[in-house]
DRENDO-1510 file (C-alpha; in Angstrom, 1 decimal, always signed):
<recs>
REC; n; res; u; v; w
REC; 1; MET; -29.9; +32.0; -8.7 .
REC; 2; LYS; -30.3; +28.9; -10.8 .
REC; 3; LYS; -31.3; +25.6; -9.4 .
REC; 4; GLU; -28.4; +23.6; -11.3 .
REC; 5; HIS; -25.6; +26.4; -10.0 .
REC; 6; PHE; -27.3; +26.0; -6.6 .
REC; 7; ILE; -27.1; +22.2; -6.5 .
REC; 8; SER; -23.4; +22.2; -7.7 .
REC; 9; ILE; -22.3; +24.9; -5.1 .
REC; 10; PHE; -23.9; +22.4; -3.0 .
REC; 11; SER; -22.1; +19.3; -4.2 .
REC; 12; ILE; -18.9; +20.7; -3.8 .
REC; 13; PHE; -19.8; +21.9; -0.2 .
REC; 14; LEU; -20.7; +18.4; +0.5 .
REC; 15; ASN; -17.3; +16.7; -1.3 .
REC; 16; PHE; -15.4; +19.2; +1.1 .
REC; 17; GLY; -17.1; +18.3; +3.7 .
REC; 18; PHE; -16.8; +14.1; +3.1 .
REC; 19; ILE; -12.4; +15.4; +2.4 .
REC; 20; PHE; -12.2; +16.9; +5.8 .
REC; 21; SER; -14.0; +15.2; +8.0 .
REC; 22; LEU; -11.8; +12.3; +8.2 .
REC; 23; SER; -10.9; +11.0; +11.5 .
REC; 24; ASN; -7.7; +10.9; +13.3 .
REC; 25; ASP; -6.5; +7.2; +13.9 .
REC; 26; ASP; -4.1; +6.3; +16.1 .
REC; 27; CYS; -0.9; +6.6; +13.9 .
REC; 28; ARG; +0.3; +8.7; +11.6 .
REC; 29; LEU; +3.6; +9.4; +8.9 .
REC; 30; ILE; +5.5; +13.0; +9.8 .
REC; 31; VAL; +6.7; +12.6; +5.9 .
REC; 32; THR; +10.4; +13.6; +5.8 .
REC; 33; SER; +11.0; +12.1; +2.1 .
REC; 34; GLU; +9.2; +11.1; -0.6 .
REC; 35; THR; +10.0; +9.2; -4.2 .
REC; 36; PRO; +8.2; +8.1; -6.8 .
REC; 37; THR; +8.5; +4.2; -5.0 .
REC; 38; LYS; +9.0; +5.2; -1.3 .
REC; 39; VAL; +7.7; +7.6; +1.6 .
REC; 40; THR; +9.6; +7.7; +4.5 .
REC; 41; GLY; +8.3; +9.1; +7.3 .
REC; 42; GLN; +8.2; +9.4; +11.4 .
REC; 43; VAL; +5.6; +7.6; +13.2 .
REC; 44; ALA; +3.8; +9.5; +15.3 .
REC; 45; ILE; +0.8; +8.0; +17.9 .
REC; 46; TYR; -2.3; +9.9; +19.3 .
REC; 47; TYR; -2.6; +9.4; +23.0 .
REC; 48; GLY; -4.6; +11.4; +25.3 .
REC; 49; ASN; -5.7; +14.0; +22.4 .
REC; 50; ARG; -1.9; +15.0; +21.2 .
REC; 51; TRP; +0.1; +13.6; +18.9 .
REC; 52; TYR; +3.1; +12.1; +20.1 .
REC; 53; PRO; +6.5; +10.9; +18.4 .
REC; 54; LEU; +7.0; +6.9; +18.9 .
REC; 55; CYS; +10.4; +5.9; +20.1 .
REC; 56; GLY; +12.0; +3.4; +18.1 .
REC; 57; ALA; +13.3; +1.0; +20.5 .
REC; 58; LEU; +12.0; -2.6; +19.4 .
REC; 59; TRP; +11.1; -1.1; +16.6 .
REC; 60; ASP; +10.6; -4.3; +13.3 .
REC; 61; LYS; +9.7; -4.4; +10.1 .
REC; 62; ASN; +6.2; -5.8; +11.0 .
REC; 63; ASP; +5.5; -2.4; +12.9 .
REC; 64; ALA; +6.1; -0.8; +10.1 .
REC; 65; GLN; +4.4; -2.5; +7.9 .
REC; 66; VAL; +1.1; -2.0; +10.0 .
REC; 67; THR; +1.7; +1.7; +10.2 .
REC; 68; CYS; +2.5; +1.9; +6.5 .
REC; 69; ARG; -0.8; +0.0; +5.9 .
REC; 70; ALA; -2.6; +1.7; +8.6 .
REC; 71; THR; -1.8; +5.3; +6.7 .
REC; 72; GLY; -2.8; +4.6; +3.6 .
REC; 73; TYR; +0.3; +2.7; +1.8 .
REC; 74; ARG; -1.9; -0.5; +1.6 .
REC; 75; ASN; +1.0; -2.3; -0.3 .
REC; 76; GLY; +3.2; -2.1; +3.1 .
REC; 77; ALA; +6.5; -1.2; +4.3 .
REC; 78; HIS; +9.7; -1.2; +2.2 .
REC; 79; ASN; +12.0; -0.8; +5.6 .
REC; 80; PHE; +12.2; +0.5; +8.9 .
REC; 81; THR; +14.7; +2.6; +10.8 .
REC; 82; THR; +15.0; +5.3; +13.6 .
REC; 83; VAL; +16.4; +8.8; +13.6 .
REC; 84; PRO; +18.4; +10.4; +16.3 .
REC; 85; ASN; +16.7; +11.9; +19.6 .
REC; 86; SER; +17.7; +15.4; +18.4 .
REC; 87; THR; +15.4; +15.2; +15.3 .
REC; 88; TYR; +12.8; +16.6; +17.5 .
REC; 89; ASP; +11.8; +19.5; +19.7 .
REC; 90; SER; +13.8; +19.0; +23.1 .
REC; 91; ASP; +10.6; +20.6; +25.3 .
REC; 92; LEU; +8.5; +17.7; +23.2 .
REC; 93; ASP; +7.6; +14.7; +25.8 .
REC; 94; TYR; +7.6; +11.2; +23.6 .
REC; 95; PHE; +6.4; +7.9; +23.8 .
REC; 96; ARG; +8.3; +4.7; +24.2 .
REC; 97; TYR; +6.6; +1.2; +24.4 .
REC; 98; SER; +7.6; -1.8; +26.0 .
REC; 99; GLY; +7.0; -3.5; +22.5 .
REC; 100; PHE; +4.6; -2.9; +19.6 .
REC; 101; HIS; +4.4; -6.8; +19.1 .
REC; 102; CYS; +2.8; -7.0; +15.6 .
REC; 103; VAL; +2.7; -9.9; +13.3 .
REC; 104; GLY; +2.2; -7.8; +10.1 .
REC; 105; ASN; -1.5; -8.2; +8.9 .
REC; 106; GLU; -3.0; -6.1; +11.8 .
REC; 107; GLU; -5.4; -3.1; +10.1 .
REC; 108; LYS; -3.4; -0.9; +12.7 .
REC; 109; LEU; -0.9; -0.4; +15.8 .
REC; 110; GLN; -3.0; -0.5; +17.9 .
REC; 111; ASP; -4.4; -4.2; +17.3 .
REC; 112; CYS; -1.2; -5.2; +17.8 .
REC; 113; ARG; -0.2; -6.7; +21.4 .
REC; 114; HIS; +1.8; -3.7; +23.1 .
REC; 115; GLU; +2.4; -1.9; +25.7 .
REC; 116; ILE; +2.9; +2.2; +25.8 .
REC; 117; ASP; +4.6; +4.1; +28.5 .
REC; 118; PRO; +5.4; +7.7; +28.4 .
REC; 119; ILE; +8.8; +9.1; +28.9 .
REC; 120; PHE; +9.2; +12.8; +29.4 .
REC; 121; ILE; +12.0; +14.7; +28.8 .
REC; 122; ASN; +14.0; +14.5; +31.3 .
REC; 123; GLU; +14.4; +10.6; +30.5 .
REC; 124; THR; +15.5; +11.3; +27.2 .
REC; 125; SER; +18.4; +8.1; +27.6 .
REC; 126; GLN; +15.8; +5.7; +27.9 .
REC; 127; CYS; +15.4; +5.9; +23.8 .
REC; 128; ASN; +18.0; +5.7; +21.3 .
REC; 129; GLY; +15.7; +7.1; +18.4 .
REC; 130; PHE; +12.5; +7.8; +16.7 .
REC; 131; ALA; +10.8; +5.2; +14.7 .
REC; 132; VAL; +10.5; +5.8; +11.1 .
REC; 133; ALA; +8.6; +3.6; +8.7 .
REC; 134; ILE; +9.4; +3.2; +5.1 .
REC; 135; CYS; +6.8; +3.2; +2.9 .
REC; 136; ILE; +6.1; +1.1; -0.5 .
REC; 137; ALA; +4.2; +4.9; -2.4 .
REC; 138; ASN; +1.4; +4.1; -3.7 .
REC; 139; LYS; -1.2; +5.4; -1.3 .
REC; 140; VAL; -4.9; +5.2; -1.7 .
REC; 141; ASN; -7.1; +8.1; +0.3 .
REC; 142; TYR; -10.4; +6.0; +0.6 .
REC; 143; GLY; -11.3; +9.0; +2.3 .
REC; 144; LEU; -11.1; +11.1; -0.3 .
REC; 145; ILE; -12.3; +8.9; -3.2 .
REC; 146; SER; -15.5; +7.9; -1.3 .
REC; 147; GLY; -16.4; +11.6; -0.8 .
REC; 148; ILE; -16.3; +12.2; -4.0 .
REC; 149; ILE; -18.2; +9.4; -5.6 .
REC; 150; GLY; -20.6; +10.4; -2.7 .
REC; 151; GLY; -21.0; +14.0; -3.6 .
REC; 152; CYS; -21.3; +12.8; -7.4 .
REC; 153; LEU; -24.3; +10.4; -6.5 .
REC; 154; LEU; -25.9; +13.1; -4.2 .
REC; 155; THR; -25.5; +15.7; -7.5 .
REC; 156; ILE; -27.1; +13.4; -9.7 .
REC; 157; LEU; -30.0; +12.4; -7.3 .
REC; 158; LEU; -31.0; +15.7; -6.5 .
REC; 159; GLY; -30.4; +16.3; -10.4 .
REC; 160; ILE; -32.8; +13.9; -11.4 .
REC; 161; GLY; -35.5; +15.0; -8.1 .
REC; 162; CYS; -35.1; +18.6; -9.7 .
REC; 163; TYR; -35.9; +17.2; -13.3 .
REC; 164; HIS; -38.4; +15.2; -12.8 .
REC; 165; GLY; -40.5; +18.3; -9.7 .
REC; 166; GLN; -40.5; +20.3; -12.8 .
REC; 167; LYS; -42.0; +17.8; -14.8 .
REC; 168; PHE; -44.6; +17.0; -12.3 .
REC; 169; LEU; -45.5; +20.6; -12.1 .
REC; 170; ARG; -45.4; +21.7; -15.7 .
REC; 171; LYS; -48.2; +18.2; -15.7 .
REC; 172; ARG; -50.4; +19.4; -13.1 .
REC; 173; MET; -50.2; +23.1; -13.8 .
REC; 174; GLY; -50.3; +23.0; -17.9 .
REC; 175; SER; -47.7; +23.0; -20.2 .
REC; 176; ASP; -47.7; +26.5; -21.1 .
REC; 177; ILE; -46.2; +27.6; -17.3 .
REC; 178; MET; -42.7; +28.7; -17.4 .
REC; 179; THR; -40.6; +26.6; -15.2 .
REC; 180; GLU; -38.8; +29.7; -13.0 .
REC; 181; THR; -36.4; +28.4; -10.4 .
REC; 182; LEU; -37.8; +30.0; -7.3 .
REC; 183; LEU; -34.1; +29.9; -5.7 .
</recs>
């Protein structure tokens, strides 16, 4: 296999490594509808190694604003709402919060003043619906962008290094030696 092919394949694997190694944050949007200007999604939070839908009691636009930004929609929330409890599987536990009291400028929900209490399936009467954020649709995936840029830079650096390495060997060993790839 030629060195150039090896470097290209290596950089492709490196790019996928960056793209798929993005860490889970404390909240996510389970997208239910999407238009060119808006993305609507039910809010889920990560707690105790599991994702849970979030109860919409006391849910407001500031909370939705922070959720949208934390999930990559950098221009924030268009609006907020709740959906009925029946939207989720009846066997699923969900979370109620005593209050996320977001000001609106926080980076993620966990930065807001809050208390989180679990509600189990036999206590569903305590929640009138699940939290929904309606975000302005201009998501920026910084992980994807940095992964691609990082992979491309590494490919360039490896290519330059290999080129200069071959050039160095030719000078050291004489210009008449063929430069075969050992890979």
